[in-house]
N, C-alpha and C positions, 0 to 999 in steps of 0.2 A: 300310368298319369303322371304329368311334370307337375312336381311341389313347385307353388310362386313362392321364388326368393322373397327372406325375410327383408322388412324394408330397412332401410337403413337408420342408424341410432344417431340422432342430431346432440352430439357431446356438446355443445354450446348450451344448450337446453339443460341436458343432465347435470352439467357441472352449475348450472344454476340453482336448480332444483335441488340439488346437494347441499349446496352452500346454504340455501333458507333453511333447510331441514338440522343441520348443525348449529347453526348460528339460534334456532329456537331451543336447541339442546343445550347448547350454553350460555343462554338465559336461564332455563330450567337448574341447570348445574350452579349458576350464581345464587340463585334464589337460597337454595339447600345451604349453601357454602357461607352465605350470610347469617341463616337460623343455627347453623353447624358452630359458628365463631360466639353468637350469643348463650348458646347451650354449655358451652366451655367441656365437654367432657374431654376433648384433645389434653386438657391436664390431666386425667388420669392415667394417660398411659406415658406420660413424662415429658410431654412436648410443651413447648414454652407458649408458643402460639398455635392458633388454626390453621395460619398458611402453613407454619414449619410440617404440621402433621397432613396437608392436604399435598404440598410439596412432596413429601415420601411416600404416602400411599396411593395418591393420584399421578404418582411418575410426570410431576406438571414442573416446566421451571418457574423460577419467583415471580417475572413479569404476567406471566398469565395468572398466576392464583391471586396476584393481588388487584388485578383486572377481575376478577371472580368477585371480589369480596367488596371490592367498590360499586360494581355493579348491582350486587344483590342488597348492599346497603342502602345505596343511594334510590332506588325502585319508585318510594313514593313521590319523589320529586322528579321523575322522568316520564309520567302516564305517555307523554305524545311523542317523546322518542321509543318508546316500547311498539307503541301501534305501527309508528313507522319502520319499525323493522319487521313488525310481523307481516307488514305490508310488503317487505323487500325494497323500501324507498332507500333506507341505509340499512348497512351490516352492525355485526356485533361487534366490530372493532372502532365503529361512529359511537355505538353505545358506551363501551369500555372508554375512550376517551372522555364522553359527557358524563360517564360515572365519577373518573376518578378527579375531572372538573370540578362536581360539584364537592367533592372531599375536600377539596383544596381550598376554595375560596368559600366554602360555608353558607350561611344565610341568603347573600347576597346572589347566590347563584339563580340565572332565570333560564331555563330550556328553551324557552320560544323565542332568545335572542341567537342562540347556537345550532338550533334543530335546521331552518333554512340553509346555514353554511355544510351542515350535514348532508343533506341533500344532493347540495351543489356539488362537492369536493370528494376527492377520493381520501381513504382513511388518512394518509399521509399528509396531505395538503389538510385536510381537516384540520390535523392536530397540530400543523404550524400556524393556522387560522385562531385557533383556541389562545396561542401564547399572547397575542396581540387583547384579546379580550380579558385574560388575567392581568395583563398589564393596564389596562383601561381601567380595571376594577380597584386594584390595590399597587399602586407602582413600586412601593417601598417594600411592599411584600415579594413582589417580584427580582425586584433589585437584591435585596437578601438571599433567594433563591439562586440567585446566580455568583453571589459572593460564596454561597457554600459548596458549590461546584467548583469555583476555584481555589476554595483551600483544600481540596480533595486531590488536586493537582498531583500526577507524582511522575516519573521517569526511573528507568531500571534499566542499565547496561550492564551486561555480563558476558562472560568468554566460555563461549561452549569447548570441549574437548578435544574438539578439531578446530578449534582458533577463530569460528565462525562467532562474529559478535550477536548477542541476546539484546533485543530490545523491544519492551513491554509498559505501557504506560497508558496515563489517561491526562486530559488536557479541557479545560474550560470549555466551552461554547468559543470563546472569541479567539481563545489559543488555539483550539483546531480549526476555526475557519481560520485562520492565517496560515497553518501550516499548510492546509488545504490548497489553500488558494497560491500559494508556492510551488506547490507540490504537481497539481493536478495539470497544467500544462504541460510539465515537463514528461509526466505520464502518459501523454497520448503517444499510439502507435506513430512511428518514427518515418512511418513508408509501407505501402502494399506489402514489401516483405517481410513484415515485422510480426513475426509470429510469437513474443513473448506474451504472457499470461498478464491480468491486470497486477495481480501482486507482485511480477516481477517488474514491472516496470515502473511501481510506485516505488521499489526498493532501489533500482537503477536512477530514479528521479532523486531521490535522497541524498544519495553519494553526489549525483551531479551540482546539487543545487548548495552544498555545502563546498564543492571543488569550485563552484561557478567559474567554469572555465579558467581557472589560475592555478598554474602547478603547485603542487603542496611541497609543503618542505617537512622533507622527511630524513631521517638518519638510517642510512642503509649501511649494515657493516657484513662485508662479503671478502671472499678472497680473489685475487685474482682469476683466478679458474671458475669460481662462481659466474663473474661478471661477464666470462668469454663461454661459457655454458661447456667447459670442458666436461667428459665422461668422468665420474668417481669424484666430483668436487663436491663441497659441504653445500648446505643449503643457505641463502642469506639471511641476516639478522633484520628485523626492522623492532621498533618502541611499537609498543600495543598490540601485537602479532606474532604467532607462532613463526617457526622457521619459513621463509618463502623459496620457491622453487626459481631457479637461474630463469627461466622467463618471464615469470612476475618482476624479477627484480630488475630485467633489463626493460618492461616495458614500464614500471615506475620511473627510472632512470632515463627514457624516452624524452618526457616533457617535464621533468621536474628540476628544483633545487633541491639537488641532493649534496647532502656532505659523507663526501667518502671515509670511510676508516676500512684500509687496507690491512689484511693479515698475512703472515706466512703461514707455509704448513705447520709450523708449533705453536698455533694461534697469536703470535706475536705482534700489535700492531708497526707495522713499517709505513704507513703514510698515513697522515690525516689534513686533509683538506678540503677544499671546493671541488666540484667538480667542473670540469670548463664547457660543456657542450651547452649549458642553460641555455634557452631560446628566449634572447633579452627583451626587453618590451618593444622597442622599436621593430624588431625583427616580426615577432608575434603580429603586432598592429599591420606590418605588412601583410604576413600568412592570413589574417584574418578576412582582409580587402579581395585578396587576391583569389582563396576559394570560398568564401561567406558562410560555410557549410560543412558538416561532414561531407568527404569524398569519395566516401562508398556509394557505390552507385545504389541509387533510387532513395539514399537516406537525406532525410530534410533536416536533422539537428544542426542547430544554429551555431553560429563558430564560437559564440559567446558559452559554450557548455562542451567543447570540443577540447581535445588534446594536440599538440605540436607531433606527428610520427616523423620519425626518420627512415626514411625509404634504406638507407642503410645504414644500420645502426653506428652511433659514433663507437660504439667498443670493438666495432670491426673497419674502421677507418672513416665511416661517412662523415663528412663535412657539416655544420651548423650553418646552414645557409639555405635560401629558398628553394632552389633546385631541389633540394634534398629533403626537403619538407612537405605535407598533407596535412590536413585539417581530419582528425578522425573523433568520433564520440566514443565515449568510454566505452560503449558494448563491444564494437566495432573494432577499436585500440586493444581490447581484452583479446577479441579472435583471432587479432595478426600474432602477437606475443604466443599466450598460452594455448590459441587453438590449432595455430600450424596454419595460418591461412597467408597468402603471401600476396603483396602490393606491386604492381609494377607499372609503371607509367610509359606510355609509349610516346615516340615523337611527336604527334600530334597534341600532347599533354594529357590525353586521355587515360582515365587510372583504370587498371584493370583487375581484377581481382581472381586467386586460383585458389580453388579448393583445397584442402590438404588430401583429399585420398586420389588428385589427380595425378598422374607422372605421365611422363613424354618419354621416348622411346621404348625400347626393348630390354628387359633386363638382361644384364650380361650373363654369360654363360660360362661353364668350367674352364678354365686354361687348359 
C-alpha cells in the first residue's frame, strides 16, 4: 500500500507563528525582568544593577536587556500596544521602541499617537518616526540628547604589526551622515565584474575620497635598485608606513608628486629632489577629457577618482605624455602594479588586460 506523501510545510506561516510565540515570551520575560529589578536581589550577588545580572546570567547583550527592562516598567502605559502585539498587529520590536520612548519622555507619553504608526511601519522605520514625535514634545531635550552624542565622538588610529592602519570610532548622527553621504556613492560596485565585499568597497571608498583624484604628496626613500625592481634590492621607505615593496613604490610613483631620496648601497644619500614624471595639471585635464573614466574594461569609476597610469613606467623610460597614459581607478591600478596584470593599448586605442597567469608560447627547453 502506497503511503501518501506528507503535505509540504508552509515556511512562511511557520516563521510567522514562531515569531508570535517568541514575541509573547519576550513580553513575559520583560514582566519578570521588571519585577526582578524592583526586588534588588541582584545586589546580594555583587551586581550593581539588574541589567548587569541579566546580561551575564541570561546571556544577552545590553541593548536587549534595556529593552526588556523598559517594556516591563512601562507596561501599565502600553495596554493597547500589548493587545496589538498579542494580535500580531505589531511585533515585540515595536513594543520595545514604545517602552523606551515612554521611559524617555515621561508623563507626556501617549501611546494612542504612536500605535497607528507602529501598525503601519516596520520596526526600523517606526523608530525613525518616533524621533519626530520626541522632538515635537520637547525640542530642547531632543537637542540636548544630540549634543551628548556629539560629545561622545571619537576616532582612534593605530598601526598593526603588519603595517595596516587600524581605524575605529564613533561619530554623532550629523557627522556620521556626512561621512556616509561622501562614501556611499564611491562604495557602489564599479561594474558587473566587481566582486569586492561591501566592507572592501567602503575601505576603498575611504581612500578614494581622501585622495579625490589628486596625486598624493609622499616622500619615498629608496635605492635606485628598488625603483627599478631589481632582485636583491631593499624595500622602499615611506612616512607612516612599514617598508614597501618595489611594486608598491612604482605604483605610488606612477601618478604622484614624489620627493625622491636616492641612496647608495651604504645607505648614504646621493640625491634629493623632485621626481620629473609628475602629471602636470594641463596634461591631467586632457587625460580626464579623453578617458573620462577608468579604462579597465567594464569599470565605471569616474576620472575624478582615478590615477594616471604610465603604460610604460617612467622608471623604464616611458614618457609622461598622453599616448603613454591611461586612467585607472585605485583598485585596478593596484592590480597592475602589485597584482601583476598587464595593460596593452592596441592600434585602435582599445585597452586590453592580460591576467598574470596568462603566458604566450611554449616554455624553453634545456639547451
